[in-house]
N, C-alpha and C positions, 0 to 999 in steps of 0.2 A: 194500546192506543187509546187516547181522549179523543172523544167526538168533536166535531165543529163546533157545536156549541156550548162545550164543556172549555173549550180553548175561549170563544168568546167572553165566555162569564169570568175564566181567570184572568182574560187583557182588561174588562171591564174594572175588576176587584182591584188591579192592580193601578188602574188610572184611578180609582176612588180614594185608594192609598195615599197616591201620589200627590192629589189634589187637596187631601187633609193636611199633608206632611207641609203645603206650602201655606194654607191657611193657616197651621201651627205656628210656622215660621215667623208670616208675618203680624199674626198677635203679639209674640216674644217680642219681636224687633221694635211694637207700638209700644209694649209696656216698658220695656228697656228704655226706650227714646223718652216716652212720657215721664218718666221717675226720676229723667235727667232733664226735664223741660226743653226736648229737641220733639221736631217733628220726625215720625217713622223714616221719610228718607233722608233725611238729615244722619240720623243714627245709622243708615247702610252705608252712607259717605266717610263718616267715621272709621268704621268697619273694612271698608275697600281701604281708606289710606292706613290704617295700623294693618291689616292684611300685607301690603305693599311693603310697609317698614321702612320706607321713603319718602321724601317730599312727591307729589305728584302735580304734573299742569292740569290746571284746568280741562283742559282738552281730552286729557288720557282720564280723570276723574269723570268727565259725561258720557265717555264709550264705557267704563264700566258700570253706570248708575243705566246707560239708557234713556238720559236726557239731552234735551236739547241746551244748546250753550248760554241762553237765556235763564231756564232753570236752573243750570248750575250756578250763574252766576248770584243769584236770588239766594240759593242753597248757601254758596260761601260766604256772603254778606249775613243769614241768618247765623251761622254758626261762628264768623267772626266776633259778629255783636255779642254773641255768648261766650265768648272767651273761649270757643273750642279749636279753635286754628287760627294761622296769621297767613295771610300771603307776603311773602318773602320773593326780593329779585329772581331768576333765573339765570345761574350765573352765565349759560349757556347761549342764552339770548336776553339780550339787554332790554327787550320788548315785554320781554312775557313774566311771566311769574309761578311761583310752586306753591303749592298749598302744605303747610307743614302743620301737623297736631301738636295741640298744648296737651302733654302727656300728664299732667297733674289734674288737666281739667276732663280728662275723657277717662281719667284710672278707673271710676266707678261704673260706666257706662261699659266699658272694655272687660271690667271683672266680670260682670254678667253674660256677655257673649261669649267671653272664654271659658266661663262655667257651662253653657250651653254646649260649646263645641267640645268639651269633656263629656256631655252626657252623650253625643252623637257618637264619639269615638267608644264609648264603653259598649253602646247598643250596637256595634260591629265586630266585639271580641268573639263571638260564638261563629262568626263566617267565614270560612274559608277563603285564600286567597280568589280561587277560581268564581266562587260566587260573588267576591266583592267586584272583581272583574264583570262578571254578568250586570252586575248593577251598572256600573259606571258607564256599561256598553248601550244600556237600556235608556239611562238618563241623556247619555250625549244622543242616542237616536230620537230621544225625545222633542230635547233642547231644539236639535236640527229640525225638524218637522213642523215643532213651533214658528219657529224663526222663518221658515218658510211659508208657511200658512198666513204670517202677520204680514212678508213681503219685507222683511228687518232681516240685517246679519247678526250673526251668532253673538252674543254678549262677550266680550274678553271676559277673562275669570282671573283675578288675582293672583300672583304666586301660591302657592299652597299656604294654608292659613297661619296665622300668627300662632307660635307655640303659645300653650299655655304658661302662664306663670308658676313658677316650682311651687308657690305658696297655697295656691289652689285647690281645694280639693272638691270631691263632689258630693253635691250638697241635695241630697234628695228633697224636692219639694220647692227648690230655691227656682224663683220664677225671674224670666226675663222682662 
């Protein structure tokens, strides 16, 4: 049986690993965004829209990104001016709009995102279903604890990620 100190050391090492993952993802997002002339948050919005697989309202996008409506409006203006998205009338709400991706304009940044997703998938190949479930439970509990600490709602998550394109192959050393 592990001692209390051993357990605390393990919890601390797990937390450090999680923070390292978050930082590395942020670096990859920033590099992918920069290579496409976008801000990192704009790139996150493109990824959310792609993962959703359908047009989204600015309000829904705001919930996924954890941004205010004003921040999302500015983000959408930048993306629209860059040709990455279009705002189209919402057929079920004549006062509202939906945000759609310009697939041609986002093809390269999303290619990098999908390659990163492939690398993440590859990293789980040696894990059992039980181990993956333990990781999911841990991450959900940490998400809940963080949201509670911050006094925020738990951020929604888009439907499971966009399946990678068939022509994408794992490319070691390909950065995002």
